[in-house]
C-alpha positions as CSV (number, residue, x, y, z in Angstrom):
1,M,55.4,-45.3,-12.2
2,T,54.8,-48.2,-14.5
3,R,51.5,-49.1,-16.0
4,A,51.3,-52.2,-13.8
5,Q,52.0,-50.2,-10.7
6,A,49.3,-47.7,-11.6
7,N,46.8,-50.5,-12.2
8,L,47.6,-51.9,-8.8
9,L,46.9,-48.5,-7.2
10,L,43.6,-48.3,-9.0
11,L,42.7,-51.7,-7.8
12,A,43.5,-50.5,-4.2
13,V,41.2,-47.5,-4.9
14,A,38.3,-49.9,-6.0
15,L,38.9,-52.0,-2.9
16,I,38.8,-48.9,-0.6
17,W,35.7,-47.6,-2.2
18,G,33.9,-50.9,-2.1
19,S,34.8,-51.5,1.5
20,A,33.6,-48.0,2.4
21,F,30.0,-49.2,1.9
22,V,30.4,-51.3,5.0
23,A,31.7,-48.3,7.0
24,Q,28.7,-46.2,5.7
25,A,26.3,-48.9,7.0
26,E,28.0,-49.3,10.3
27,G,28.2,-45.5,10.9
28,M,24.4,-45.3,10.9
29,A,24.3,-46.9,14.4
30,G,25.4,-43.6,16.1
31,V,24.6,-40.7,13.8
32,G,22.2,-39.7,11.0
33,P,23.0,-39.7,7.3
34,L,23.5,-35.9,7.1
35,T,25.8,-35.9,10.1
36,F,27.8,-38.9,8.8
37,T,28.2,-37.2,5.4
38,G,29.1,-33.9,6.8
39,I,31.9,-35.1,9.1
40,R,33.1,-37.6,6.4
41,F,33.7,-35.0,3.8
42,L,35.2,-32.5,6.1
43,L,37.8,-35.1,7.1
44,G,38.4,-35.7,3.4
45,T,38.9,-32.0,2.9
46,A,41.6,-32.0,5.6
47,V,43.5,-34.8,3.8
48,I,43.5,-33.0,0.5
49,A,43.9,-29.4,1.8
50,P,47.8,-29.4,1.7
51,L,47.8,-30.5,-1.9
52,A,45.1,-27.9,-2.8
53,W,47.1,-25.2,-1.1
54,R,50.1,-26.2,-3.2
55,E,48.1,-26.0,-6.4
56,W,46.7,-22.6,-5.3
57,R,50.3,-21.2,-4.9
58,Q,51.2,-22.6,-8.3
59,L,48.2,-21.0,-9.9
60,S,49.0,-17.7,-8.1
61,L,52.5,-17.7,-9.6
62,R,51.0,-18.1,-13.1
63,Q,48.3,-15.4,-12.4
64,A,45.7,-18.1,-13.1
65,Q,43.7,-18.1,-9.9
66,P,40.1,-19.3,-10.1
67,L,37.6,-16.6,-11.0
68,P,34.3,-16.0,-9.0
69,T,32.5,-18.0,-11.6
70,D,34.8,-20.9,-10.9
71,A,34.1,-20.7,-7.2
72,L,30.4,-20.8,-8.0
73,G,30.9,-23.9,-10.2
74,I,32.9,-25.7,-7.5
75,S,30.2,-24.8,-5.0
76,A,27.6,-26.3,-7.3
77,L,29.7,-29.5,-7.5
78,G,29.6,-29.6,-3.8
79,V,25.8,-29.4,-3.7
80,L,25.6,-32.3,-6.3
81,L,28.1,-34.3,-4.2
82,M,26.1,-33.7,-1.1
83,L,22.8,-34.8,-2.7
84,G,24.4,-37.9,-4.1
85,A,26.2,-38.8,-0.9
86,V,23.2,-38.1,1.4
87,F,20.7,-40.0,-0.8
88,Q,23.0,-42.9,-0.9
89,Q,23.5,-42.8,2.8
90,I,19.8,-42.7,3.5
91,G,19.4,-45.7,1.1
92,I,22.0,-47.8,2.9
93,I,19.9,-47.7,6.0
94,S,17.3,-50.0,4.5
95,T,19.1,-51.9,1.7
96,T,22.0,-54.3,1.5
97,I,25.6,-53.3,0.9
98,T,25.5,-55.4,-2.3
99,N,22.5,-53.6,-3.7
100,A,23.9,-50.2,-2.7
101,G,27.2,-50.9,-4.5
102,F,25.6,-52.1,-7.8
103,L,22.7,-49.6,-7.8
104,T,25.1,-46.7,-7.2
105,A,27.1,-47.8,-10.2
106,L,24.1,-47.0,-12.4
107,Y,25.6,-43.5,-12.7
108,V,28.1,-44.9,-15.3
109,P,25.6,-45.4,-18.1
110,L,23.7,-42.3,-16.9
111,V,26.7,-40.0,-17.6
112,P,26.6,-40.3,-21.4
113,L,22.8,-40.4,-21.4
114,L,22.4,-37.3,-19.4
115,G,25.2,-35.6,-21.3
116,W,23.2,-36.2,-24.4
117,L,19.9,-35.0,-22.9
118,L,21.3,-31.9,-21.1
119,L,24.3,-30.8,-23.2
120,R,23.6,-32.4,-26.5
121,T,26.9,-34.2,-26.3
122,P,26.9,-37.1,-28.9
123,A,26.4,-40.4,-27.1
124,H,28.1,-43.6,-28.3
125,W,25.7,-46.2,-29.6
126,S,26.6,-48.5,-26.7
127,V,24.8,-46.2,-24.2
128,W,21.4,-47.5,-25.4
129,P,21.8,-51.3,-25.0
130,T,23.8,-50.9,-21.8
131,S,21.2,-48.6,-20.3
132,I,18.5,-51.2,-21.1
133,G,20.8,-53.9,-19.7
134,C,21.2,-52.0,-16.4
135,L,17.5,-51.6,-16.1
136,I,17.0,-55.3,-16.5
137,G,19.8,-56.0,-14.1
138,T,18.2,-53.7,-11.5
139,W,14.9,-55.5,-12.0
140,L,16.6,-58.8,-11.4
141,L,18.5,-57.5,-8.4
142,S,15.3,-56.2,-6.8
143,G,13.7,-59.7,-6.9
144,A,12.3,-59.8,-10.5
145,Q,8.8,-59.7,-9.2
146,G,7.0,-56.8,-10.7
147,F,9.9,-54.4,-9.9
148,E,9.1,-53.5,-6.3
149,P,12.4,-52.5,-4.9
150,V,12.8,-51.7,-1.2
151,V,12.7,-48.0,-0.2
152,G,16.5,-48.1,0.3
153,D,17.0,-49.2,-3.3
154,L,15.0,-46.3,-4.6
155,W,17.1,-43.8,-2.6
156,V,20.3,-45.3,-3.9
157,M,19.0,-45.3,-7.5
158,A,18.1,-41.6,-7.1
159,S,21.6,-40.9,-5.8
160,S,23.1,-42.3,-9.0
161,I,21.4,-39.4,-10.9
162,F,23.3,-36.8,-8.8
163,W,26.6,-38.8,-9.1
164,A,26.1,-38.8,-12.9
165,L,25.5,-35.0,-13.0
166,H,28.5,-34.5,-10.8
167,V,30.7,-36.5,-13.2
168,I,29.4,-34.5,-16.1
169,F,30.0,-31.1,-14.7
170,V,33.2,-31.8,-12.8
171,G,34.8,-32.7,-16.1
172,R,33.9,-29.3,-17.5
173,I,35.3,-27.4,-14.6
174,A,38.4,-29.5,-14.5
175,E,39.1,-28.8,-18.1
176,R,39.2,-25.0,-17.3
177,L,41.1,-25.0,-14.0
178,H,43.6,-27.9,-14.3
179,A,43.7,-28.1,-10.5
180,P,42.1,-31.4,-9.4
181,F,43.0,-31.1,-5.7
182,L,41.7,-27.5,-5.5
183,I,38.4,-28.6,-7.1
184,A,38.2,-31.7,-4.8
185,S,38.9,-29.8,-1.6
186,G,36.5,-27.1,-2.5
187,Q,33.6,-29.4,-3.3
188,F,34.3,-31.6,-0.3
189,L,34.2,-28.5,1.9
190,V,30.9,-27.3,0.5
191,C,29.4,-30.8,0.8
192,G,30.6,-31.2,4.4
193,V,29.4,-27.7,5.6
194,I,26.0,-27.9,4.0
195,S,25.4,-31.5,5.2
196,L,26.3,-30.5,8.8
197,L,24.1,-27.4,8.7
198,C,21.2,-29.5,7.5
199,A,22.0,-32.1,10.2
200,V,21.8,-29.4,12.9
201,L,18.3,-28.5,11.8
202,S,17.0,-32.0,11.2
203,E,19.0,-34.6,13.2
204,S,19.8,-35.2,16.8
205,I,23.6,-35.0,17.1
206,T,25.1,-36.3,20.4
207,V,28.7,-36.7,21.5
208,S,28.1,-40.3,22.4
209,G,26.7,-41.0,18.9
210,V,29.6,-39.4,17.1
211,V,32.0,-41.3,19.3
212,Q,30.1,-44.6,18.5
213,A,30.4,-43.9,14.8
214,A,33.9,-42.4,15.0
215,L,35.7,-45.4,13.4
216,P,33.4,-45.8,10.4
217,I,33.4,-42.0,9.8
218,A,37.2,-41.9,10.0
219,Y,37.5,-44.7,7.4
220,A,34.9,-43.3,5.1
221,G,36.3,-39.8,5.4
222,L,40.1,-40.2,5.7
223,V,40.6,-43.4,3.7
224,S,37.7,-43.5,1.2
225,V,37.3,-39.8,0.4
226,G,40.8,-38.4,1.2
227,I,43.2,-41.2,0.3
228,G,41.0,-42.9,-2.3
229,Y,40.4,-39.8,-4.4
230,T,44.1,-38.7,-4.1
231,T,45.4,-42.1,-5.2
232,Q,42.9,-42.2,-8.1
233,V,44.2,-38.9,-9.4
234,V,47.8,-40.0,-9.1
235,A,47.3,-43.4,-10.7
236,Q,45.2,-42.3,-13.6
237,G,48.1,-40.1,-14.7
238,Y,50.0,-43.3,-15.6
239,A,47.2,-45.8,-16.3
240,Q,45.5,-46.4,-19.6
241,P,41.9,-45.1,-19.7
242,A,40.6,-48.6,-20.6
243,D,42.5,-50.1,-17.7
244,A,41.1,-47.5,-15.3
245,A,37.6,-48.0,-16.5
246,I,37.6,-51.7,-15.9
247,I,39.5,-51.7,-12.6
248,L,37.5,-48.9,-11.0
249,S,34.3,-50.8,-11.9
250,A,35.5,-53.5,-9.6
251,E,34.3,-51.3,-6.8
252,T,30.9,-52.9,-7.1
253,V,32.3,-56.4,-6.8
254,F,34.3,-55.4,-3.7
255,A,31.2,-53.9,-2.2
256,A,29.4,-57.2,-2.7
257,L,32.3,-59.2,-1.3
258,F,32.6,-57.1,1.8
259,G,28.8,-57.2,2.2
260,F,29.0,-61.0,2.1
261,L,31.9,-61.3,4.4
262,L,31.2,-58.6,7.0
263,M,27.4,-57.9,6.8
264,G,26.0,-61.4,5.9
265,D,24.6,-60.3,2.6
266,R,23.2,-63.2,0.5
267,L,21.9,-63.0,-3.1
268,H,19.4,-65.3,-4.8
269,A,20.0,-66.5,-8.3
270,N,18.2,-63.6,-9.9
271,G,20.2,-61.2,-7.8
272,I,23.5,-62.7,-8.9
273,A,22.4,-62.5,-12.5
274,G,21.3,-58.9,-12.0
275,C,24.7,-57.9,-10.5
276,A,26.6,-59.7,-13.3
277,L,24.5,-57.9,-16.0
278,I,25.0,-54.5,-14.4
279,L,28.7,-55.1,-14.1
280,V,29.0,-56.2,-17.8
281,C,27.0,-53.1,-18.9
282,I,29.1,-50.8,-16.7
283,V,32.4,-52.1,-18.2
284,A,31.0,-52.1,-21.8
285,V,29.7,-48.5,-21.8
286,Q,33.2,-47.3,-20.7
287,I,35.2,-49.6,-23.0
288,A,33.2,-49.5,-26.2
289,P,33.9,-45.8,-27.0
290,L,37.6,-46.2,-26.1
291,A,37.9,-49.2,-28.4
292,A,36.3,-47.3,-31.2
293,A,38.6,-44.3,-30.7
294,G,41.6,-46.7,-30.8
295,R,40.5,-48.3,-34.0
296,Q,40.1,-44.9,-35.6
297,A,43.5,-43.8,-34.5
298,L,45.1,-46.9,-36.0
299,A,43.2,-46.4,-39.2
300,R,44.6,-42.8,-39.5
301,R,48.1,-44.0,-38.9
302,A,47.8,-46.6,-41.6
303,Q,46.7,-44.0,-44.2
């Protein structure tokens, strides 16, 4: 696969993920957020399961099967994934698709910030100005009037914390196992099962409701979770990190575009400025460390 082909695949992933916000909003007409999340991620598990089984067999041949501690780690990832997805799903009920897309993306600057706070991982200097920029962008997106976001915005902002924690710890487990599909299917399974168990206890699940939400659930589960994640893994094996960072950030733009076209979302001038500022900060916090590393590599080669 060429670099250009990989970049096109990543653009397709960003398109899929951005459009999934519409499916998530439409699915709430028939089921609750826990039910939607549970079925969605179990469908995603079914898509990735054959690839995970193949990886398991390869690990077995090398006598490198996951240890019980690895299983616990994957289960913990599933819990973080469930909390992020459910909080986001609850937020989508009472906020716009555009707001949900951009506020979810706050996890990007949160990753290095929380890594520094929790793991004492050195953070690039760009984390600080971009974090401040994201806060200002969020204020503008909320209406720039004393920062009083709607309840849905708060739920989505809270979900970004769990997304960030998930990104931090999935990287640590992936470094040990080198089995992305096994990790993905395991965490999807845990997320789906826990969500459905909680749904049985707290939501009213009806056959008619599930049928009504079947198409949005299928799109969010089979396409967004299953195909989207799998394509991302494949494409990032051939794409440059800088390319992937920029292209995947377009998820927020696609979410706003589909919200505008399909859901009637409209932004005021402050909202547009807030979205633009958040997007710039998201791209900058990913690209700045990569650019610095590139300059250092060139300097070492010149010596």
